[in-house]
N, C-alpha and C positions, 0 to 999 in steps of 0.2 A: 407447687414444687419449688419455683424460682423464689418465692416470698421466703420459704422455709430456709432455703440455702443462704439467702442473703441475711435473715434473721441469725441463723447459726454463726456465719461470718462476723456480723456484727458483736454477737455476744463473746464469741473467740477473743477479738481484739479488745473488749473491754476487761476481760479476764487475764489477758496478758499483760496489761498495764501494771496489775497489782500482784504479779508473780515474781517471784525471787527465783532467779537461775543460778545455780553453783557448780563449780568443778574443782578438783583436785588434783596434784600430781606429787609423787614422792620418790625418794631415792629407795630402791627396792634392797639395796644392801645393808640398810639400817634395820637394827632391831629395835623397833620402838619401844619394847616393853622395858627397857633399861632407862627410860627417859621418866622421871619422877618429879623433878622439881622446875620451875621455869622463872624467867624475869622478864621484864618490858625492855626494849632498846631505847633508852632514852634518848639517844642522839637520833634515832630513827623516828621517834614519836614527836620529837621537837620539829623536825623537816616537813610533818605532813601538813598539807597546806587547807586545813579546816579550822574553825574557830575552837576554841578550846573546850566550850561546852560539849560539842560533839566529840572531840577527842576522849572526854572524859566518859561519855556514853558508851563508847566503843570499847575503851578501855574496861570499864564495869562488866559490859557485855561479855567480855572476853574472859575477865576473872571469873563469873559466874560459871559460865560454860566448862572450863577447865577443872574449877573446884568441884562441879558436878561430875566429873569424870575421874575424879580421884588424884589430880595433880595439885601440886603446893607451891604457892609463891616463894621465891627465896632470893633475897639479894645477894647470899654468900654462895658462891659457887652453884649457880643452877645448871641443870642438865640441858637446857635448852633456853633460847631466847627468842620471844616473839616480836616481831615488828608487824607493822601496818601501814598501807598507804591507801589512798583513794583517788579517784579519776572520776571524772563527770562526762558522760557521752551526751551529745546533742540527738534526740530521736524526734522522728516524725510517724506518727500513726495515722493511717487512713482508716475511713468508716464510710459506708454507703450512706446515701441520703435520697430521699424523694421530693420532688417538688409537688406532689400531690395534685396536680392539675392534669386533667384528664376527660374522658367523657363516660357516659354511662352505657354499658353494654348489656344485652339482654343474653343471659345464659341458658343453656337448657336445662341445666341441672339445679340452679339456684336461683333462677329469676334474675332480676335487675341487680347489678353489682356495678360499683364504681371502678373504673379502670384507671391504675394509677399511671400517668404521662412518664415522665424520663428520670431515669437515676443516674445519680452523679457520686463523684467521691468528694468527701470533705477531710481536711487534715488538720491536725494540731500538733504542736511541738510540744517536747517535755524533756526534761534532762534525766538521763538514767544515771543512777549512782553505781560506781563500782568500788568494792571493796577488794583489797587483796590483803591476805593474813599469812606471814611467813614464819616458819619454825627454823631456827638456825642452830645445829649442834654447837654446844659452847666451846668445846675442846678443841674441836678441829676448825671452827669456825666457818661449817658448811650447811648451807642450804638443804634440808632433809625434806620439807614439806611446804607446799604452797597451796592455799586454797582462795578461791575468788568466787564473789557474790556479786551478782548484777541485779539490779531492780529500782523501782521507782521510791524515792523517800519522799515523803510528804514534808513539806517546810511551813505550811500554813498552821498547823496543829503541833504543838511541841509534845502532848501525849502520845499522839499517833506516829511521830517522829521516834520518839524513844523505842516505843514499842515495835517499829519497823526495824530500827538499828538491831535491836535484842532478836528479833526474829532472823535477820540476815545473818548475824554472827553465830547464832544458834545452828542454822542450816549449814554454814559453811563448816562449823567444827565439828558438826555430826560426821563427818568424814575423816576426823582425827582422834585418834591415831588411826592410820590404814589398817585394814585386817589383812592377815596373809591368807592368801586363797591358795 
């Protein structure tokens, strides 16, 4: 039973490294059905402290998601402005390990078995990327919706990186526009 619990813990840790967690908040006094067109905040996008290639990946992913939701990009009098920024959090993950030293023991149920000695925790560091997407109502210049996505972005494989950025943007914008309950 102890081995099953440890195995489950190990698998949970591995899967949690690959997941994207999202959350959002919005102004409940806004009627989002009136929002039809959007533009990006050039000043805001220029201030984002990531390379231009990743900026373009994020912008493209946002464009695709909003287009699929029926919104249209407009540089002339848009209903809302999209801004985004990023942050990196240093994370430490722990996982159990066994030194596999021990002695042979006689089990009345299974015969001779190898007894594993001591268990200990290994750790590794990684960076968690955080993407914030803000929707600002352009007439009042008021923040009306904010989405946040957190997850590990692969940096060694550009195809996986693009895919992960699109996935993160998609999961964040899945909550936009918010539904009235």
